C-alpha positions in Angstrom: -20.2 14.3 13.6 -19.3 14.6 9.9 -22.2 13.8 7.6 -21.3 11.0 5.1 -22.9 9.4 2.1 -24.0 5.8 1.7 -21.7 3.7 -0.4 -23.0 1.0 -2.7 -20.2 -1.5 -2.1 -19.3 -3.1 1.2 -16.5 -4.8 3.0 -16.4 -7.8 5.4 -16.5 -6.4 8.9 -15.3 -7.6 12.3 -17.4 -8.5 15.3 -17.2 -8.1 19.0 -16.8 -4.9 21.1 -15.1 -3.1 18.2 -17.7 -4.3 15.6 -18.2 -1.7 12.9 -20.3 -1.0 9.8 -19.9 1.0 6.6 -21.8 4.2 6.6 -25.4 3.6 5.4 -25.2 -0.1 6.5 -25.3 0.3 10.3 -26.1 -2.9 12.1 -24.8 -5.3 9.4 -21.9 -7.4 10.9 -20.4 -8.0 7.4 -20.9 -7.3 3.8 -24.1 -8.8 2.3 -22.5 -9.5 -1.0 -18.9 -9.7 -2.2 -17.8 -7.7 -5.2 -17.3 -9.7 -8.4 -14.4 -9.7 -10.7 -14.6 -10.0 -14.5 -16.5 -13.1 -15.6 -18.8 -13.0 -12.6 -16.6 -14.9 -10.2 -17.3 -13.6 -6.6 -14.4 -12.2 -4.7 -13.7 -14.2 -1.6 -15.2 -12.9 1.6 -12.8 -12.7 4.5 -14.2 -14.5 7.5 -15.2 -12.1 10.4 -12.6 -12.0 13.2 -12.9 -10.3 16.6 -10.2 -7.6 16.9 -7.5 -8.7 19.4 -7.8 -12.4 18.6 -4.1 -12.7 17.9 -1.3 -11.1 20.0 1.9 -12.2 18.2 3.4 -13.3 14.9 4.6 -16.8 14.3 7.6 -15.7 12.1 9.9 -12.8 12.8 12.8 -12.4 10.3 15.6 -10.1 9.3 17.1 -9.1 5.9 19.7 -6.5 4.8 18.0 -4.0 2.5 19.6 -0.7 1.5 20.9 1.1 4.5 19.0 -1.1 7.0 18.8 -4.5 8.5 15.0 -4.8 8.4 13.1 -6.7 11.0 9.8 -8.0 9.7 7.0 -10.5 10.3 5.9 -12.9 7.7 2.8 -15.1 7.3 1.3 -17.2 4.6 2.8 -19.3 1.8 6.3 -18.3 0.6 5.2 -18.4 -3.0 1.9 -16.7 -2.6 1.1 -13.2 -4.0 2.9 -10.7 -1.8 1.1 -8.2 0.4 3.3 -5.6 2.3 1.5 -4.0 5.3 3.0 -0.7 6.5 2.5 0.7 10.0 2.3 4.3 11.2 3.3 6.4 14.3 3.1 5.7 17.2 2.5 2.1 16.2 4.4 -1.0 14.9 3.8 -4.3 13.2 1.2 -5.3 15.8 -1.3 -3.1 13.9 -1.5 -6.0 11.5 -1.4 -8.9 14.0 -5.0 -9.9 13.1 -4.8 -8.8 9.5 -1.8 -11.0 8.6 -3.4 -14.3 9.4 -6.6 -13.3 7.6 -4.7 -12.6 4.5 -2.5 -15.7 4.9 -5.6 -17.9 5.0 -6.5 -16.4 1.6 -3.2 -17.6 0.2 -1.1 -14.4 0.4 2.5 -14.0 1.5 2.2 -11.2 4.0 5.2 -9.1 4.9 5.0 -6.6 7.8 8.2 -4.7 8.3 9.3 -2.4 11.1 9.9 1.0 9.6 13.3 2.6 10.2 13.8 3.5 13.8 11.2 1.0 15.0 11.4 -2.4 16.7 14.2 -4.7 15.5 15.0 -2.7 12.3 18.5 -1.2 12.6 20.8 1.0 10.5 23.8 -0.9 9.2 26.1 2.0 9.9 26.4 4.4 12.8 27.5 7.1 10.3 24.2 7.0 8.3 22.1 10.1 8.9 18.9 9.3 10.8 16.7 10.7 8.1 12.9 10.2 8.1 11.9 12.2 5.1 9.1 10.6 3.1 11.1 9.4 0.1 13.8 7.8 2.2 11.2 5.6 3.9 9.6 4.7 0.6 13.0 3.7 -0.8 13.5 1.5 2.3 10.5 -0.5 1.1 11.7 -0.7 -2.4 15.0 -2.0 -1.1 13.1 -4.6 1.1 11.2 -5.8 -2.0 14.5 -6.1 -3.9 16.1 -8.0 -1.0 13.2 -10.4 -0.9 13.0 -10.7 -4.7 9.5 -9.4 -4.8 8.9 -7.8 -8.2 5.5 -6.3 -7.3 3.1 -6.4 -4.4 -0.1 -5.3 -3.0 0.7 -2.4 -0.6 -1.5 -1.5 2.3 -0.9 1.0 5.0 -2.1 3.7 7.4 -0.5 6.9 8.7 3.3 6.8 7.8 2.4 3.6 6.0 -0.2 5.1 3.8 2.2 7.9 2.8 4.9 5.4 2.0 2.6 3.2 0.0 1.2 6.2 -1.9 4.7 7.3 -2.8 5.7 4.0 -4.2 2.5 3.7 -6.2 3.0 7.2 -7.6 6.8 7.0 -8.5 7.2 3.2 -9.1 3.8 2.0 -10.2 5.3 -1.1 -11.8 6.1 -2.4 -8.3 2.5 -2.1 -7.1 -0.2 -4.5 -8.0 -2.8 -2.7 -5.9 -3.0 -0.2 -3.1 -5.1 0.1 0.1 -4.5 3.5 1.6 -6.1 4.6 4.9 -6.9 8.4 4.8 -6.3 8.5 1.1 -3.6 10.6 -0.5 -1.0 11.5 2.1 2.0 12.6 0.0 3.6 15.6 1.7 4.4 18.9 0.0 6.7 20.7 2.4 6.0 24.2 0.9 2.3 23.6 1.1 2.7 22.7 4.8 3.6 26.3 5.5 0.0 27.4 5.0 -2.0 27.4 8.3 -4.9 25.0 8.7 -8.1 25.8 10.5 -7.5 26.1 14.3 -9.3 22.9 15.1 -7.1 21.0 12.6 -4.0 22.6 14.0 -5.0 21.6 17.5 -5.3 17.9 16.4 -1.6 18.1 15.3 -0.4 19.3 18.7 2.4 16.7 18.9 3.8 17.8 15.5 4.4 21.3 17.0 5.6 19.9 20.3 8.3 17.9 18.4 9.5 21.1 16.8 10.7 22.2 20.2 13.6 21.0 22.3 11.1 20.1 25.0 9.5 17.7 22.6 12.8 16.2 21.6 13.8 15.6 25.2 10.4 14.0 25.9 10.9 11.6 23.0 14.4 10.7 24.3 13.1 10.0 27.8 11.6 6.5 28.1 8.8 7.4 30.5 7.8 10.6 28.7 7.9 8.8 25.4 5.7 6.0 26.6 3.1 8.3 28.1 3.0 10.6 25.1 2.5 7.8 22.7 -0.2 6.3 24.9 -2.0 9.7 25.0 -2.0 9.7 21.2 -3.5 6.3 21.1 -6.3 7.3 23.4 -7.1 10.5 21.5 -7.0 9.4 17.9 -8.9 6.1 18.5 -11.6 7.3 20.9 -13.8 4.2 20.4 -11.1 1.5 20.6 -11.1 -0.1 24.0 -7.7 -1.7 23.9 -6.1 -3.0 27.1 -2.7 -2.2 28.6 -1.1 -5.3 27.3 -2.0 -4.4 23.7 -0.3 -1.0 24.0 2.8 -2.5 25.8 3.4 -5.0 23.0 3.7 -2.1 20.6 5.5 0.2 23.0 8.5 -2.2 23.0 9.1 -1.1 19.4 9.7 2.4 20.7 12.9 1.2 22.5 14.8 1.2 19.2 17.9 3.3 19.8 17.1 5.5 16.8 13.4 5.9 17.6 13.5 9.4 19.0 15.8 10.7 16.2 13.6 9.3 13.4 10.3 10.5 14.9 11.7 14.0 15.6 13.2 14.3 12.1 10.1 13.1 10.4 7.9 15.8 11.9 10.4 18.6 11.8 11.1 17.8 8.1 7.4 18.0 7.3 7.3 21.5 8.7 10.4 22.6 6.8 12.4 22.8 10.1 14.9 20.1 9.3 16.8 19.3 6.1 16.6 16.1 4.2 19.5 14.7 2.1 20.4 15.9 -1.3 20.3 12.4 -2.8 16.5 12.4 -2.3 15.9 15.8 -3.9 14.8 14.5 -7.2 12.2 12.3 -5.6 10.9 15.2 -3.4 10.6 17.4 -6.4 8.4 14.9 -8.1 6.3 14.4 -5.0 5.8 18.2 -4.6 3.8 18.1 -7.9 1.2 15.9 -6.2 1.6 13.1 -8.8 -1.5 11.0 -9.6 -1.7 7.3 -8.7 -2.9 5.0 -11.5 -2.7 1.6 -9.8 -5.9 -0.1 -8.6 -6.8 1.6 -5.2 -9.2 1.3 -2.4 -9.1 4.3 0.1 -10.4 3.8 3.6 -11.6 6.6 5.9 -11.9 5.9 9.6 -14.9 7.9 10.7 -13.8 8.5 14.3 -10.2 9.5 13.4 -9.7 13.2 14.1 -7.5 13.4 11.0 -10.2 12.2 8.6 -11.2 15.0 6.3 -14.9 15.8 5.5 -16.3 14.9 2.2 -16.0 11.1 1.9 -12.6 11.3 0.2 -13.6 14.1 -2.1 -10.5 16.2 -1.2 -8.1 13.6 -2.7 -10.4 11.8 -5.3 -8.6 13.5 -8.3 -5.2 12.0 -7.3 -6.4 8.5 -8.1 -6.9 8.0 -11.8 -7.0 4.2 -12.1 -9.6 1.6 -10.9 -10.8 3.1 -7.6 -13.2 2.7 -4.7 -13.6 4.7 -1.4 -15.0 3.3 1.8 -15.8 5.0 5.1 -15.8 2.8 8.3 -18.2 3.9 10.9 -17.1 4.0 14.5 -13.4 3.3 13.8 -10.4 5.4 14.8 -6.9 6.0 13.5 -5.4 2.6 13.9 -7.8 1.1 11.4 -6.1 -2.3 10.7 -6.0 -3.2 14.3 -9.4 -1.8 15.2 -11.1 -3.3 12.1 -8.9 -6.1 10.8 -11.6 -7.9 8.8 -12.6 -4.8 6.9 -8.9 -4.0 6.2 -8.1 -7.5 5.0 -11.2 -7.5 2.8 -10.1 -4.3 1.1 -6.8 -5.9 0.2 -8.5 -9.0 -1.2 -11.0 -6.8 -3.1 -8.4 -4.5 -4.7 -6.5 -7.5 -5.9 -9.5 -8.3 -8.1 -9.9 -4.9 -9.6 
């Protein structure tokens, strides 16, 4: 197990079978003291919630945004400060099924979109290239914000969602009030991806290399193979999360999107330099290749049991965040952090809003 330091600040933590603690605070069910904003006013403490309490969203909506008709869940007051929660792969909006009501109760307007190729989100034209390069996905969210008339928002994400939120914070900081990024700085430099990792790290990314083959593409296009492959990923990257079959099946329905296989395959092949993007995104990718710093208020979260979590308590990406910043490591939690530890995730959103 990776050795980690104790952190001086804490977050509200969930209870139940998936109860967790911050490193150095093992055994505490929630934070003993909430951070304080300027003037000494305490930041609200998010009430502890057992993961899996909620199974669905009350409101599912659609809006045309850019090249997409975006399906999204919404919770909370329509005129509350906006929070946009972004899912990863192989997940969907249900990663935030417990987070959204927690934030709504704090007065936030919570928007949880299906990313392109997922769930009820659809391309407006059959002629649009099914592109999943990082800047295209980030611009989807900018277009969504424009369509919903959201000038700026708190952005929170994991996996593809962290990468997307990081990119928006780096390139369009005026649109981001604050950032919660699981696993820290995930902006991809395709040229840097050509350098081999340590063998153990390469092994963790087995599906990325599988998707580079025709066998992998065919598996993603086959309903049964796709289902079983995604379930295997859930099991291996969240080794302490004891989810039931119904939890997985609710998300697996999002994989039935007709563009799902094309989007997933293109994303991973593009990252390895094995698939081209589109020329219209070149200027953004050139900026992202420089590893731009992020100046907006940020909290980064590391899930301790996620095999992708780098050692060093966020040290490997600390220099990329140059504004108000805090790092937290969640003990006993795997890759799907918002669904495994919804209270801690929601508390991070509330806290970064007070930076």
